[in-house]
TIMI-2910 file (N, C-alpha, C, CB; in pm, 1 decimal, decimal comma, always signed):
<rs>
+----------+----------+----------+----------+----------+----------+----------+----------+----------+----------+----------+----------+------+
!      n_x !      n_y !      n_z !     ca_x !     ca_y !     ca_z !      c_x !      c_y !      c_z !     cb_x !     cb_y !     cb_z ! resn !
+----------+----------+----------+----------+----------+----------+----------+----------+----------+----------+----------+----------+------+
!  -8621,4 !  -1066,0 !  -4341,9 !  -8613,7 !  -1160,7 !  -4450,8 !  -8564,7 !  -1294,2 !  -4397,6 !  -8521,8 !  -1108,7 !  -4562,5 !  Met !
!  -8619,9 !  -1402,8 !  -4453,7 !  -8577,4 !  -1537,4 !  -4417,3 !  -8561,4 !  -1617,2 !  -4545,2 !  -8679,2 !  -1605,8 !  -4320,2 !  Lys !
!  -8438,9 !  -1657,6 !  -4576,4 !  -8412,7 !  -1737,5 !  -4695,1 !  -8448,3 !  -1881,9 !  -4664,7 !  -8264,5 !  -1724,9 !  -4740,2 !  Ile !
!  -8522,2 !  -1945,8 !  -4755,5 !  -8569,5 !  -2082,2 !  -4734,7 !  -8479,1 !  -2187,3 !  -4798,0 !  -8708,2 !  -2096,4 !  -4789,4 !  Asp !
!  -8437,0 !  -2167,2 !  -4923,4 !  -8358,1 !  -2268,6 !  -4993,1 !  -8296,7 !  -2209,0 !  -5118,4 !  -8444,6 !  -2391,0 !  -5028,7 !  Arg !
!  -8209,5 !  -2283,4 !  -5180,3 !  -8155,1 !  -2245,0 !  -5310,1 !  -8249,8 !  -2296,8 !  -5417,2 !  -8009,9 !  -2300,8 !  -5330,7 !  Ile !
!  -8288,0 !  -2211,5 !  -5508,7 !  -8377,6 !  -2247,9 !  -5618,1 !  -8299,4 !  -2302,4 !  -5736,8 !  -8461,0 !  -2127,2 !  -5661,1 !  Asp !
!  -8192,7 !  -2232,3 !  -5774,2 !  -8110,2 !  -2276,9 !  -5886,2 !  -7969,1 !  -2222,0 !  -5872,4 !  -8171,9 !  -2233,3 !  -6020,3 !  His !
!  -7877,8 !  -2286,6 !  -5941,6 !  -7742,3 !  -2235,5 !  -5954,2 !  -7716,1 !  -2217,2 !  -6103,1 !  -7636,4 !  -2332,1 !  -5887,6 !  Ile !
!  -7611,2 !  -2143,0 !  -6134,2 !  -7573,1 !  -2120,9 !  -6273,8 !  -7431,6 !  -2173,3 !  -6293,9 !  -7582,7 !  -1969,4 !  -6312,4 !  Val !
!  -7413,2 !  -2249,8 !  -6400,6 !  -7279,6 !  -2292,3 !  -6441,1 !  -7248,1 !  -2231,6 !  -6576,1 !  -7268,6 !  -2446,8 !  -6446,1 !  Leu !
!  -7132,6 !  -2170,5 !  -6586,3 !  -7081,8 !  -2126,2 !  -6715,7 !  -7006,8 !  -2244,5 !  -6774,1 !  -6989,2 !  -1997,7 !  -6703,3 !  Thr !
!  -7041,7 !  -2282,3 !  -6897,6 !  -6987,4 !  -2405,2 !  -6955,3 !  -6931,4 !  -2381,5 !  -7095,0 !  -7094,8 !  -2513,3 !  -6960,3 !  Val !
!  -6834,9 !  -2462,9 !  -7132,0 !  -6777,0 !  -2455,6 !  -7266,2 !  -6877,4 !  -2504,8 !  -7370,3 !  -6647,0 !  -2538,5 !  -7273,7 !  Ala !
!  -6952,6 !  -2609,6 !  -7337,1 !  -7051,2 !  -2665,6 !  -7429,0 !  -7178,4 !  -2700,4 !  -7353,7 !  -6995,3 !  -2790,0 !  -7500,4 !  Ser !
!  -7285,9 !  -2629,8 !  -7383,8 !  -7414,5 !  -2659,3 !  -7320,4 !  -7457,2 !  -2801,5 !  -7355,0 !  -7523,0 !  -2557,4 !  -7364,8 !  Val !
!  -7441,0 !  -2842,7 !  -7480,6 !  -7481,3 !  -2977,3 !  -7521,9 !  -7404,2 !  -3085,1 !  -7446,4 !  -7460,7 !  -2994,5 !  -7671,8 !  Asp !
!  -7272,6 !  -3070,7 !  -7434,6 !  -7191,9 !  -3170,1 !  -7363,4 !  -7229,8 !  -3175,8 !  -7215,8 !  -7042,4 !  -3138,4 !  -7378,2 !  Ala !
!  -7258,7 !  -3060,4 !  -7157,4 !  -7297,5 !  -3055,9 !  -7016,8 !  -7431,8 !  -3124,1 !  -6996,1 !  -7303,4 !  -2911,0 !  -6967,2 !  Thr !
!  -7527,0 !  -3096,2 !  -7082,5 !  -7658,3 !  -3160,5 !  -7071,8 !  -7644,5 !  -3311,8 !  -7088,6 !  -7756,2 !  -3103,3 !  -7177,6 !  Ile !
!  -7563,5 !  -3354,4 !  -7183,4 !  -7544,5 !  -3498,8 !  -7204,8 !  -7486,4 !  -3563,5 !  -7079,5 !  -7451,7 !  -3524,9 !  -7326,4 !  Glu !
!  -7384,3 !  -3503,0 !  -7020,0 !  -7320,1 !  -3558,7 !  -6900,8 !  -7416,6 !  -3565,4 !  -6782,9 !  -7197,8 !  -3475,6 !  -6863,0 !  Phe !
!  -7479,8 !  -3453,8 !  -6748,3 !  -7566,2 !  -3450,3 !  -6630,3 !  -7691,7 !  -3536,1 !  -6647,5 !  -7606,1 !  -3306,9 !  -6599,6 !  Tyr !
!  -7745,1 !  -3544,3 !  -6767,9 !  -7863,3 !  -3629,2 !  -6787,3 !  -7823,9 !  -3776,9 !  -6785,1 !  -7934,0 !  -3594,7 !  -6920,9 !  Ser !
!  -7709,9 !  -3812,4 !  -6842,9 !  -7664,8 !  -3951,9 !  -6845,1 !  -7613,2 !  -3997,2 !  -6709,3 !  -7556,1 !  -3970,2 !  -6949,8 !  Arg !
!  -7526,5 !  -3918,1 !  -6647,1 !  -7458,5 !  -3960,4 !  -6524,9 !  -7542,7 !  -3935,7 !  -6400,0 !  -7325,8 !  -3888,3 !  -6512,1 !  Val !
!  -7615,3 !  -3825,6 !  -6394,9 !  -7690,9 !  -3790,5 !  -6274,5 !  -7842,5 !  -3792,9 !  -6293,8 !  -7649,7 !  -3654,5 !  -6227,9 !  Leu !
!  -7888,0 !  -3839,9 !  -6409,5 !  -8031,3 !  -3854,3 !  -6438,5 !  -8109,9 !  -3724,3 !  -6422,5 !  -8090,9 !  -3959,4 !  -6348,5 !  Ala !
!  -8045,6 !  -3611,3 !  -6450,2 !  -8116,2 !  -3483,6 !  -6447,0 !  -8193,0 !  -3465,5 !  -6577,1 !  -8017,6 !  -3365,7 !  -6424,6 !  Met !
!  -8301,4 !  -3388,2 !  -6570,5 !  -8388,6 !  -3368,7 !  -6686,0 !  -8349,5 !  -3241,1 !  -6761,0 !  -8536,7 !  -3362,2 !  -6641,8 !  Lys !
!  -8312,3 !  -3253,0 !  -6888,6 !  -8284,7 !  -3132,4 !  -6967,7 !  -8410,7 !  -3046,9 !  -6981,3 !  -8230,6 !  -3170,3 !  -7107,6 !  Pro !
!  -8395,1 !  -2916,2 !  -6968,0 !  -8508,2 !  -2824,6 !  -6981,8 !  -8468,3 !  -2707,2 !  -7070,4 !  -8556,2 !  -2774,5 !  -6843,1 !  Ile !
!  -8568,8 !  -2647,4 !  -7133,6 !  -8553,0 !  -2523,6 !  -7209,7 !  -8653,6 !  -2425,1 !  -7153,8 !  -8573,7 !  -2546,1 !  -7364,9 !  Thr !
!  -8611,3 !  -2300,8 !  -7133,2 !  -8698,8 !  -2201,2 !  -7070,9 !  -8661,1 !  -2062,8 !  -7120,6 !  -8689,7 !  -2207,8 !  -6916,2 !  Phe !
!  -8740,9 !  -1964,1 !  -7091,1 !  -8716,6 !  -1820,7 !  -7111,6 !  -8630,2 !  -1787,9 !  -7233,6 !  -8651,3 !  -1763,9 !  -6989,6 !  Ala !
!  -8690,2 !  -1789,2 !  -7349,7 !  -8619,7 !  -1746,6 !  -7469,9 !  -8515,6 !  -1844,4 !  -7520,6 !  -8554,8 !  -1617,4 !  -7444,6 !  Gly !
!  -8533,4 !  -1972,2 !  -7491,5 !  -8441,2 !  -2072,7 !  -7541,6 !  -8324,5 !  -2105,6 !  -7451,2 !  -8389,4 !  -2029,3 !  -7669,5 !  Gly !
!  -8321,5 !  -2048,0 !  -7332,7 !  -8215,3 !  -2083,7 !  -7238,2 !  -8230,7 !  -2230,8 !  -7200,6 !  -8219,7 !  -1992,7 !  -7110,6 !  Arg !
!  -8118,0 !  -2292,2 !  -7163,0 !  -8122,1 !  -2434,8 !  -7132,8 !  -8064,5 !  -2462,4 !  -6995,2 !  -8046,2 !  -2514,3 !  -7238,5 !  Arg !
!  -8109,0 !  -2573,2 !  -6939,4 !  -8062,5 !  -2611,7 !  -6807,4 !  -8097,9 !  -2754,5 !  -6776,5 !  -8119,9 !  -2520,8 !  -6702,4 !  Gly !
!  -8089,3 !  -2787,7 !  -6648,4 !  -8113,9 !  -2922,4 !  -6599,3 !  -8198,0 !  -2914,2 !  -6473,3 !  -7981,2 !  -2997,3 !  -6572,3 !  Leu !
!  -8302,5 !  -2995,3 !  -6466,8 !  -8390,4 !  -2996,5 !  -6350,4 !  -8369,7 !  -3125,3 !  -6271,4 !  -8538,4 !  -2982,0 !  -6393,0 !  Ala !
!  -8377,8 !  -3112,8 !  -6139,7 !  -8372,0 !  -3229,2 !  -6050,4 !  -8437,6 !  -3189,9 !  -5919,2 !  -8223,7 !  -3277,9 !  -6027,5 !  Phe !
!  -8517,6 !  -3279,8 !  -5863,2 !  -8588,2 !  -3247,3 !  -5739,7 !  -8664,9 !  -3117,5 !  -5756,6 !  -8490,3 !  -3237,0 !  -5621,6 !  Gly !
!  -8648,0 !  -3024,7 !  -5664,6 !  -8713,6 !  -2893,9 !  -5669,8 !  -8616,6 !  -2785,1 !  -5714,5 !  -8772,4 !  -2858,4 !  -5533,1 !  Leu !
!  -8503,9 !  -2823,9 !  -5773,3 !  -8400,5 !  -2729,4 !  -5812,1 !  -8369,6 !  -2740,5 !  -5960,8 !  -8274,1 !  -2752,4 !  -5730,1 !  Gln !
!  -8285,1 !  -2647,4 !  -6006,0 !  -8235,1 !  -2657,0 !  -6142,3 !  -8096,8 !  -2595,2 !  -6150,8 !  -8331,2 !  -2588,5 !  -6241,0 !  Lys !
!  -8026,8 !  -2633,3 !  -6256,8 !  -7898,2 !  -2574,4 !  -6291,4 !  -7918,7 !  -2503,0 !  -6423,6 !  -7783,1 !  -2682,9 !  -6300,2 !  Ile !
!  -7900,8 !  -2371,8 !  -6425,6 !  -7905,4 !  -2296,4 !  -6550,1 !  -7766,8 !  -2302,0 !  -6613,2 !  -7951,2 !  -2148,4 !  -6525,9 !  Asn !
!  -7761,9 !  -2316,3 !  -6744,8 !  -7635,0 !  -2326,9 !  -6814,8 !  -7612,2 !  -2203,5 !  -6900,3 !  -7630,9 !  -2453,5 !  -6901,0 !  Leu !
!  -7499,0 !  -2138,6 !  -6878,4 !  -7461,1 !  -2021,9 !  -6957,1 !  -7342,9 !  -2059,9 !  -7045,3 !  -7426,1 !  -1900,4 !  -6865,5 !  His !
!  -7354,0 !  -2040,5 !  -7176,6 !  -7240,1 !  -2070,3 !  -7263,8 !  -7128,5 !  -1967,7 !  -7243,5 !  -7284,3 !  -2072,7 !  -7411,7 !  Pro !
!  -7006,8 !  -2015,7 !  -7223,7 !  -6893,8 !  -1925,4 !  -7199,0 !  -6869,6 !  -1831,4 !  -7316,5 !  -6767,4 !  -2005,7 !  -7170,6 !  Ala !
!  -6891,4 !  -1882,0 !  -7437,7 !  -6863,6 !  -1800,7 !  -7556,8 !  -6963,0 !  -1686,5 !  -7574,1 !  -6865,1 !  -1888,1 !  -7680,7 !  Ala !
!  -7082,0 !  -1699,7 !  -7516,4 !  -7185,1 !  -1596,9 !  -7532,2 !  -7270,5 !  -1591,9 !  -7405,5 !  -7273,8 !  -1625,4 !  -7657,9 !  Lys !
!  -7211,8 !  -1541,8 !  -7295,4 !  -7285,3 !  -1541,2 !  -7168,8 !  -7404,0 !  -1444,8 !  -7171,5 !  -7191,8 !  -1504,3 !  -7054,4 !  Pro !
!  -7498,3 !  -1472,7 !  -7085,3 !  -7615,0 !  -1386,7 !  -7072,1 !  -7577,1 !  -1261,0 !  -6992,9 !  -7731,8 !  -1462,6 !  -7003,0 !  Tyr !
!  -7653,8 !  -1153,3 !  -7007,2 !  -7618,7 !  -1028,7 !  -6937,1 !  -7612,6 !  -1043,7 !  -6784,9 !  -7718,8 !   -921,3 !  -6972,0 !  Pro !
!  -7703,5 !  -1124,7 !  -6727,7 !  -7703,1 !  -1145,2 !  -6582,6 !  -7607,2 !  -1259,5 !  -6553,4 !  -7847,9 !  -1176,1 !  -6527,3 !  Glu !
!  -7486,4 !  -1223,3 !  -6509,4 !  -7385,8 !  -1325,3 !  -6486,2 !  -7292,6 !  -1282,1 !  -6373,9 !  -7306,5 !  -1353,3 !  -6614,4 !  Lys !
!  -7212,9 !  -1377,7 !  -6327,3 !  -7110,3 !  -1347,0 !  -6228,6 !  -7010,2 !  -1249,1 !  -6290,2 !  -7038,9 !  -1476,9 !  -6179,8 !  Ala !
!  -6932,1 !  -1185,8 !  -6207,9 !  -6838,6 !  -1085,0 !  -6257,0 !  -6734,4 !  -1144,3 !  -6352,1 !  -6768,9 !  -1017,7 !  -6140,1 !  Lys !
!  -6686,8 !  -1263,9 !  -6322,5 !  -6584,3 !  -1327,2 !  -6406,8 !  -6616,4 !  -1475,1 !  -6425,8 !  -6443,1 !  -1310,3 !  -6344,3 !  Ala !
!  -6725,2 !  -1507,1 !  -6498,0 !  -6764,4 !  -1647,4 !  -6513,6 !  -6661,0 !  -1726,0 !  -6594,6 !  -6901,8 !  -1656,8 !  -6581,1 !  Pro !
!  -6631,8 !  -1845,8 !  -6546,4 !  -6531,5 !  -1930,0 !  -6609,7 !  -6577,0 !  -2075,4 !  -6606,2 !  -6394,7 !  -1913,9 !  -6540,3 !  Thr !
!  -6572,4 !  -2145,9 !  -6718,8 !  -6603,3 !  -2289,3 !  -6714,3 !  -6509,4 !  -2360,8 !  -6617,2 !  -6592,4 !  -2352,0 !  -6855,7 !  Pro !
!  -6565,3 !  -2448,9 !  -6537,9 !  -6485,2 !  -2527,0 !  -6444,4 !  -6462,9 !  -2463,8 !  -6309,4 !  -6356,0 !  -2554,7 !  -6503,9 !  Gly !
!  -6531,2 !  -2353,6 !  -6279,3 !  -6510,5 !  -2287,0 !  -6150,5 !  -6616,5 !  -2323,9 !  -6047,0 !  -6509,2 !  -2137,2 !  -6170,0 !  Ser !
!  -6708,5 !  -2415,2 !  -6082,2 !  -6813,7 !  -2455,3 !  -5989,7 !  -6769,6 !  -2564,7 !  -5894,4 !  -6934,0 !  -2501,2 !  -6066,1 !  Gly !
!  -6830,9 !  -2567,4 !  -5778,2 !  -6803,3 !  -2667,1 !  -5675,3 !  -6928,7 !  -2674,7 !  -5590,1 !  -6675,0 !  -2630,7 !  -5588,8 !  Asp !
!  -7006,0 !  -2783,2 !  -5603,8 !  -7129,1 !  -2790,6 !  -5527,2 !  -7161,9 !  -2933,9 !  -5489,5 !  -7243,6 !  -2729,8 !  -5605,5 !  Phe !
!  -7249,1 !  -2946,8 !  -5391,2 !  -7285,1 !  -3076,4 !  -5333,8 !  -7432,1 !  -3105,8 !  -5360,7 !  -7256,2 !  -3079,2 !  -5181,8 !  Cys !
!  -7458,7 !  -3230,2 !  -5399,6 !  -7595,3 !  -3277,4 !  -5421,1 !  -7620,8 !  -3394,9 !  -5327,9 !  -7618,7 !  -3317,9 !  -5570,2 !  Met !
!  -7737,9 !  -3398,4 !  -5268,8 !  -7777,1 !  -3506,9 !  -5178,9 !  -7855,3 !  -3610,1 !  -5258,5 !  -7861,6 !  -3453,5 !  -5058,9 !  Ile !
!  -7824,0 !  -3737,2 !  -5236,9 !  -7895,4 !  -3845,8 !  -5302,4 !  -7949,0 !  -3943,6 !  -5199,6 !  -7804,5 !  -3917,8 !  -5402,0 !  Thr !
!  -8059,5 !  -4008,8 !  -5234,0 !  -8111,6 !  -4116,5 !  -5151,0 !  -8045,2 !  -4249,0 !  -5188,1 !  -8264,4 !  -4127,0 !  -5165,6 !  Glu !
!  -7978,6 !  -4253,6 !  -5302,1 !  -7907,9 !  -4373,4 !  -5346,6 !  -7785,3 !  -4393,8 !  -5258,6 !  -7867,3 !  -4362,4 !  -5496,5 !  Thr !
!  -7760,8 !  -4517,0 !  -5216,3 !  -7643,6 !  -4544,7 !  -5134,6 !  -7516,6 !  -4506,9 !  -5210,3 !  -7639,9 !  -4693,2 !  -5093,7 !  Leu !
!  -7420,4 !  -4449,5 !  -5139,4 !  -7296,7 !  -4403,3 !  -5202,1 !  -7225,4 !  -4517,6 !  -5274,7 !  -7203,7 !  -4341,6 !  -5096,9 !  Ile !
!  -7227,0 !  -4638,3 !  -5220,3 !  -7162,1 !  -4750,5 !  -5289,4 !  -7228,2 !  -4776,2 !  -5424,6 !  -7167,6 !  -4878,2 !  -5202,6 !  Val !
!  -7358,6 !  -4756,9 !  -5432,9 !  -7429,1 !  -4773,9 !  -5559,9 !  -7399,5 !  -4658,4 !  -5655,3 !  -7580,1 !  -4784,9 !  -5536,0 !  Asp !
!  -7382,5 !  -4536,9 !  -5601,8 !  -7344,2 !  -4421,9 !  -5684,4 !  -7206,8 !  -4447,1 !  -5745,4 !  -7343,7 !  -4290,4 !  -5600,5 !  Val !
!  -7113,9 !  -4497,1 !  -5665,3 !  -6979,1 !  -4526,7 !  -5714,4 !  -6985,0 !  -4630,1 !  -5826,5 !  -6889,1 !  -4577,3 !  -5599,4 !  Ile !
!  -7064,9 !  -4734,6 !  -5809,1 !  -7078,4 !  -4838,2 !  -5912,6 !  -7136,3 !  -4778,8 !  -6040,7 !  -7167,9 !  -4954,0 !  -5862,5 !  Ala !
!  -7235,2 !  -4690,6 !  -6026,2 !  -7295,4 !  -4625,5 !  -6143,1 !  -7193,3 !  -4537,5 !  -6215,1 !  -7417,3 !  -4541,3 !  -6100,9 !  His !
!  -7118,2 !  -4458,8 !  -6140,0 !  -7016,6 !  -4373,0 !  -6201,0 !  -6912,3 !  -4456,1 !  -6274,4 !  -6949,1 !  -4285,8 !  -6094,7 !  Leu !
!  -6871,3 !  -4566,2 !  -6214,6 !  -6774,1 !  -4654,6 !  -6279,6 !  -6830,8 !  -4707,1 !  -6411,6 !  -6736,3 !  -4772,6 !  -6186,3 !  Lys !
!  -6957,6 !  -4747,5 !  -6410,9 !  -7022,0 !  -4797,0 !  -6532,9 !  -7031,0 !  -4688,9 !  -6640,5 !  -7161,5 !  -4849,7 !  -6501,0 !  Ala !
!  -7035,4 !  -4562,6 !  -6599,0 !  -7042,0 !  -4449,9 !  -6692,1 !  -6903,1 !  -4394,5 !  -6725,4 !  -7129,1 !  -4339,2 !  -6633,7 !  Glu !
!  -6798,3 !  -4464,5 !  -6680,7 !  -6659,1 !  -4422,8 !  -6704,1 !  -6627,2 !  -4285,4 !  -6645,8 !  -6630,2 !  -4421,8 !  -6852,5 !  Asn !
!  -6682,4 !  -4257,9 !  -6529,3 !  -6654,7 !  -4133,9 !  -6456,9 !  -6567,1 !  -4169,0 !  -6336,5 !  -6788,1 !  -4062,1 !  -6411,8 !  Val !
!  -6451,1 !  -4106,1 !  -6327,8 !  -6357,5 !  -4133,3 !  -6219,4 !  -6397,8 !  -4062,8 !  -6091,2 !  -6217,6 !  -4091,5 !  -6259,3 !  Asp !
!  -6401,7 !  -4136,6 !  -5981,2 !  -6421,4 !  -4078,0 !  -5849,6 !  -6284,1 !  -4031,7 !  -5801,2 !  -6487,8 !  -4180,6 !  -5748,7 !  Val !
!  -6272,0 !  -3901,9 !  -5771,9 !  -6143,4 !  -3846,2 !  -5728,5 !  -6116,7 !  -3867,8 !  -5580,6 !  -6138,2 !  -3699,0 !  -5758,9 !  Glu !
!  -6223,9 !  -3870,3 !  -5501,3 !  -6209,2 !  -3883,5 !  -5357,4 !  -6336,4 !  -3944,2 !  -5300,3 !  -6178,6 !  -3746,6 !  -5291,5 !  Leu !
!  -6318,4 !  -4029,4 !  -5202,0 !  -6433,3 !  -4078,4 !  -5129,4 !  -6457,1 !  -4227,1 !  -5145,5 !  -6553,3 !  -4005,0 !  -5172,3 !  Gly !
!  -6550,6 !  -4270,7 !  -5063,1 !  -6632,6 !  -4189,4 !  -4972,0 !  -6552,8 !  -4138,7 !  -4851,3 !  -6752,6 !  -4270,7 !  -4923,6 !  Pro !
!  -6583,7 !  -4013,7 !  -4815,6 !  -6519,8 !  -3949,2 !  -4701,3 !  -6627,0 !  -3879,3 !  -4618,2 !  -6410,3 !  -3848,1 !  -4747,6 !  Val !
!  -6604,1 !  -3866,7 !  -4485,8 !  -6699,6 !  -3794,1 !  -4401,6 !  -6686,3 !  -3643,6 !  -4423,4 !  -6677,9 !  -3828,6 !  -4252,7 !  Pro !
!  -6800,3 !  -3575,3 !  -4433,7 !  -6805,1 !  -3429,8 !  -4449,6 !  -6920,6 !  -3376,7 !  -4365,9 !  -6821,1 !  -3388,8 !  -4600,4 !  Lys !
!  -6929,8 !  -3246,5 !  -4356,3 !  -7039,0 !  -3183,1 !  -4282,6 !  -7127,6 !  -3108,9 !  -4380,2 !  -6985,1 !  -3087,2 !  -4173,5 !  Thr !
!  -7257,1 !  -3144,9 !  -4382,7 !  -7353,6 !  -3079,2 !  -4469,1 !  -7428,9 !  -2970,4 !  -4395,8 !  -7450,6 !  -3179,8 !  -4525,3 !  Gly !
!  -7531,7 !  -2918,4 !  -4460,5 !  -7610,1 !  -2808,9 !  -4403,1 !  -7685,6 !  -2850,7 !  -4277,6 !  -7707,8 !  -2756,2 !  -4505,6 !  Ala !
!  -7723,8 !  -2978,7 !  -4270,3 !  -7803,6 !  -3022,3 !  -4155,4 !  -7746,2 !  -3143,0 !  -4083,5 !  -7942,3 !  -3053,7 !  -4199,7 !  Thr !
!  -7621,9 !  -3180,6 !  -4112,6 !  -7562,9 !  -3294,5 !  -4042,0 !  -7444,9 !  -3354,4 !  -4115,4 !  -7666,6 !  -3400,5 !  -4020,0 !  Gly !
!  -7407,8 !  -3473,7 !  -4071,9 !  -7291,4 !  -3542,9 !  -4125,5 !  -7323,4 !  -3611,8 !  -4258,0 !  -7240,0 !  -3644,8 !  -4024,6 !  Gln !
!  -7225,9 !  -3605,7 !  -4349,4 !  -7240,3 !  -3663,6 !  -4482,0 !  -7135,8 !  -3771,2 !  -4505,7 !  -7229,9 !  -3555,6 !  -4588,9 !  Leu !
!  -7167,6 !  -3861,9 !  -4596,3 !  -7069,9 !  -3949,3 !  -4659,4 !  -7066,8 !  -3903,2 !  -4804,3 !  -7106,7 !  -4105,3 !  -4644,8 !  Ser !
!  -6949,2 !  -3856,7 !  -4852,1 !  -6940,8 !  -3788,1 !  -4981,3 !  -6838,3 !  -3851,3 !  -5074,0 !  -6906,8 !  -3642,4 !  -4960,5 !  Ser !
!  -6867,4 !  -3839,4 !  -5203,9 !  -6770,5 !  -3871,2 !  -5307,5 !  -6758,3 !  -3749,5 !  -5397,8 !  -6812,2 !  -3998,8 !  -5388,5 !  Ile !
!  -6642,9 !  -3739,8 !  -5465,6 !  -6614,9 !  -3625,3 !  -5551,1 !  -6572,3 !  -3672,2 !  -5689,8 !  -6506,0 !  -3536,3 !  -5488,5 !  Tyr !
!  -6623,8 !  -3602,9 !  -5791,1 !  -6585,4 !  -3628,2 !  -5930,1 !  -6606,6 !  -3500,2 !  -6008,3 !  -6667,2 !  -3746,4 !  -5992,2 !  Phe !
!  -6569,3 !  -3500,7 !  -6136,5 !  -6575,4 !  -3378,1 !  -6216,4 !  -6663,9 !  -3394,9 !  -6339,2 !  -6435,3 !  -3336,2 !  -6259,2 !  Arg !
!  -6724,1 !  -3282,3 !  -6380,0 !  -6803,2 !  -3280,8 !  -6503,4 !  -6710,3 !  -3246,2 !  -6620,4 !  -6922,2 !  -3177,9 !  -6493,6 !  Asp !
!  -6762,7 !  -3238,1 !  -6744,3 !  -6675,1 !  -3213,0 !  -6859,4 !  -6595,0 !  -3082,5 !  -6853,0 !  -6757,1 !  -3212,2 !  -6983,3 !  Pro !
!  -6642,4 !  -2982,1 !  -6778,6 !  -6569,1 !  -2855,8 !  -6765,4 !  -6469,7 !  -2856,8 !  -6650,3 !  -6666,0 !  -2742,1 !  -6746,4 !  Asp !
!  -6472,3 !  -2961,1 !  -6569,0 !  -6384,1 !  -2967,4 !  -6453,5 !  -6446,9 !  -2918,1 !  -6325,2 !  -6262,2 !  -2889,5 !  -6480,2 !  Gly !
!  -6577,8 !  -2884,6 !  -6327,8 !  -6645,9 !  -2847,0 !  -6204,4 !  -6639,3 !  -2964,5 !  -6107,8 !  -6793,9 !  -2805,1 !  -6231,7 !  Asn !
!  -6618,1 !  -2935,5 !  -5980,3 !  -6610,4 !  -3038,8 !  -5878,3 !  -6751,0 !  -3069,1 !  -5827,2 !  -6517,3 !  -2995,0 !  -5761,9 !  Leu !
!  -6793,2 !  -3193,7 !  -5844,9 !  -6925,5 !  -3236,5 !  -5801,0 !  -6910,5 !  -3327,0 !  -5680,2 !  -7001,7 !  -3308,9 !  -5914,9 !  Leu !
!  -6988,4 !  -3298,2 !  -5579,2 !  -6992,2 !  -3380,1 !  -5458,3 !  -7131,6 !  -3441,1 !  -5451,3 !  -6958,6 !  -3295,7 !  -5328,1 !  Glu !
!  -7138,3 !  -3572,7 !  -5437,5 !  -7265,7 !  -3641,7 !  -5418,1 !  -7257,5 !  -3710,3 !  -5282,8 !  -7295,8 !  -3745,2 !  -5534,4 !  Val !
!  -7362,6 !  -3691,9 !  -5202,6 !  -7355,7 !  -3732,7 !  -5062,8 !  -7484,5 !  -3796,3 !  -5013,3 !  -7322,3 !  -3614,4 !  -4977,1 !  Ser !
!  -7465,5 !  -3877,3 !  -4908,7 !  -7576,1 !  -3927,2 !  -4826,5 !  -7562,0 !  -3864,8 !  -4689,2 !  -7576,8 !  -4084,4 !  -4818,0 !  Asn !
!  -7673,4 !  -3826,1 !  -4627,4 !  -7669,6 !  -3793,3 !  -4485,2 !  -7657,8 !  -3923,3 !  -4409,1 !  -7796,2 !  -3712,5 !  -4440,4 !  Tyr !
!  -7578,7 !  -3922,9 !  -4304,3 !  -7558,8 !  -4042,9 !  -4224,4 !  -7610,3 !  -4018,8 !  -4083,0 !  -7409,6 !  -4083,9 !  -4222,3 !  Val !
!  -7660,2 !  -4125,6 !  -4022,8 !  -7709,7 !  -4115,7 !  -3885,9 !  -7591,3 !  -4103,7 !  -3790,0 !  -7797,7 !  -4238,7 !  -3849,7 !  Asp !
!  -7603,2 !  -4016,3 !  -3689,4 !  -7494,7 !  -4007,6 !  -3590,9 !  -7482,6 !  -4140,2 !  -3516,6 !  -7519,6 !  -3891,0 !  -3490,8 !  Pro !
!  -7361,2 !  -4175,4 !  -3481,1 !  -7336,8 !  -4303,6 !  -3413,4 !  -7373,7 !  -4294,9 !  -3267,9 !  -7190,9 !  -4345,8 !  -3427,3 !  Glu !
+----------+----------+----------+----------+----------+----------+----------+----------+----------+----------+----------+----------+------+
</rs>
């Protein structure tokens, strides 16, 4: 077996509507509805499935909790422009830009939180010096 990529992740959230509003407004993700009315967010070739904490779906993590997510997204937008956009959207950057190591090289990353407190990292790959 050879794994190629991550197709989707799942976030357990307090409010699906609030999460969709945040990710579509702040990160320009596309709200989607699929498979029996389930909801999520699409971006690039991936998606985030949203599970409501009050009524989780049968296929779930052993102990799903809103705010327990921590993941990194790669953007082609310059990090300084991402920071300016977040500021305009009244989203606080908790850390960054800071150097980090991604799956295929060095990153310049910033960190902020969604409405549930999930830690979001948005990064650019940087050329080695």
